[in-house]
C-alpha positions, 0 to 999 in steps of 0.5 A, a space after each residue: 500500500 505504501 508503494 502504491 501511495 508514492 507510485 509516480 511521486 516520491 515524497 518530499 520533506 515538505 509534503 505532509 501525510 495522514 493516517 486517519 486512524 492510526 492505531 498504534 502506528 503500523 502504516 506510519 512505521 510502514 512509511 518510514 520502512 519504505 523511505 529508509 529502504 528506497 533512500 527517499 525522503 520522509 514526509 511530515 506525518 500525522 497520525 489521528 487515533 480516538 482510543 487513548 491507549 492506542 494513541 499513547 502506544 503510538 506516541 511511545 513508539 515514535 518518541 524522538 521522531 520529529 517527523 511523526 506526530 500523533 494526535 489523540 482525536 476524532 478524524 470525523 469531527 476535529 478540524 483537519 488540514 489538507 494533506 498530500 498523501 493519506 494512507 490507512 485502514 479505516 475503522 469498520 463500525 456498523 450503524 448498530 454500534 453508534 448512539 443516536 446522537 452520533 447517528 444524527 450528527 453524522 447524518 447532518 455532515 456526511 453525504 455518506 451517512 445514509 441508510 445503515 451506513 458504516 463509519 468506514 464510508 464516512 472515513 472515505 468521504 472525509 479523507 477525500 475532502 482532506 486530500 489536496 489537489 493531485 494528492 494520492 490516497 490508499 485505503 483498505 476497506 471491505 469490498 462492500 462499498 462497491 456494490 451495497 446500496 447504502 454506499 451509493 453516495 460514496 460511489 458517486 463521490 469516488 466516480 468524480 476523481 481518478 480511481 487508479 486501482 482497486 484490488 480485491 484481496 484474499 477473503 482471509 487476509 485478516 486472520 480469522 475474519 472473512 472481510 473480503 478486503 479491498 485496496 483502493 488507490 485514488 488521485 484527487 483529480 478529475 476522472 479521465 482514465 480507466 481503473 485497473 481492477 485486480 481480481 482474486 483469481 489473479 486476473 485484472 481488467 480495466 473498468 470505468 465507473 460512473 454514478 452511485 449504482 453498483 460497480 460489481 457487474 462492471 467489475 465482473 465484465 457483465 454486459 449491459 442488460 437491456 430488458 425490453 420486458 422490464 424488470 422483476 419489480 414490474 410484475 410483482 406486488 412484493 419482493 422481500 426478505 422474510 419475517 424478522 421476529 427478533 426472537 425466533 427462539 420465542 415465536 418459532 416452534 416445532 409443529 409437533 410439540 405446539 400446545 393446542 391452545 396456541 394453534 389459532 395463532 400459529 402459521 407454518 413457517 420455513 427457513 433457508 436451511 430447509 430449502 435444500 432439494 430442488 423441486 417441490 416444497 413439502 406441504 407439511 411444514 416442520 415448524 410454525 411461527 406464533 403471530 400476534 397479528 391479524 391476517 390483515 397484518 395489524 398488531 393484536 391488542 395485548 388484551 386479545 392475545 389470550 393463550 399467546 399472551 400467557 405464553 409470551 409473558 413467560 418470555 417477556 425479559 427475552 422479548 424486551 431485550 430486542 432493540 425493536 421494543 424501544 418503539 414498539 409494544 413488547 410482544 411485536 415483531 421486529 418488523 411488521 409482517 405484510 401478511 396479506 401479501 405473504 399469504 399468497 402464492 409466491 416464490 421462495 429462495 435462500 438469502 445466501 446460496 452457492 447457486 441460486 434456486 427458486 421454489 414455489 409455495 403454491 398454496 401461499 400458506 408459508 411464512 418465510 423467516 428472515 433467511 428466506 426471500 419471497 417473490 409475490 407475482 401480481 398474476 399468480 397465473 404466471 408463477 410456474 413460467 416465472 419460477 422456471 425463468 429464475 431457475 434458467 441459466 441466463 437468470 443464474 448468470 445475471 444473478 452471479 454477476 450482480 449479487 454480492 459475495 458472502 463467505 466462501 464465494 457464496 452469493 448473497 441475494 437481496 431484494 434491491 437486486 432481485 427487483 432490478 433483475 430483467 425479465 423476458 417480454 412474455 412475462 411482462 406482457 401478462 402483467 400488461 394484459 392484466 392491467 388492461 383488463 382491470 382498466 376496462 372493468 374499471 372504465 367500461 365506457 372506455 372499451 373500444 375507444 381508439 383514443 383511450 386504447 391500452 397498449 
């Protein structure tokens, strides 16, 4: 990373360099080592570290080195001068580890603080703003910024500068952690040249990135996909991850051990681990979900829970530990289940899989859990053809090109990817025919009118 930082421009004593989350000083020591081994001058270096113990350790390591200063502070909130070079490994801190005040303050200041953001996205943005014109930055981060929807604002910012190189490192580069690390080299000048992308298999390609949409299809060499028929979202009433109760150990029970008095609150449910064999889903579910909601999706008043209320009260301490109870009744699910849409004929798939495969829930009786995605076509009459298309080699290639990766190269399916999936025109026509029929039923006086004909 230090070699890339100084590629084409050796540091000068008048240059300044920043490690914005320096820890105990590994990158600063690496710069010293590189300069000593190559006979180059050492720039003026600054390390910023928010954790007091690590800051003290870094100061102790570089005591007596006039060219290195360690600041105990917060890179995201402190006033920072511009730098010629920036290098480092920003902290990976999810939004769930932040206080409500921190989340609110970051959202005010940072374009990248959107959705379920991670602090490394904000470090990227701040570092870009602290980089002098023509300056170079090298960061090692998770690869997720290349494709997750939350990182769209960062991709938009990065597309305005020259991204020299992106290297996808081995998934086990950090001992014991599967992070899919990525080294990104950026020069602060308008983007004019293609980016060299080094793949994990040793191959490389040149790519041009624009805008905030996922860059992974471009990196994987996907051709631009024209979908005359439209996308999956156009023919579906819902494409979503399954129900998240926040406490499956309380709400999910084996069907053969369920007390009779709870039967009225139980719906058959399925998890990803139960989707194993290609073909038909078993009509007999092993598990049921205890649902404190009406079939219209409204939360039952506590006084109407009856036997379910007594059962859940015995687990109350477990249920109130969930984060959702800060804004919902103690017995509510983490997310309100859209039961009118769930309890319809639908297509199911695992959220993480080596190779995507899709099953049909013909009766619409199964409640998918959070490890399952479900697809509800507006026209149940196309469900067979839609399932067959989703299981086709063409659809499989598209998903492989567009889905993000989980551990061991498995694909992670997500609703935003599924919604954008192109569909054949014959599937789209069924939706248009249904829409036209509905319009004629609503406005029979327009039937046969050439002026208002539905095309």
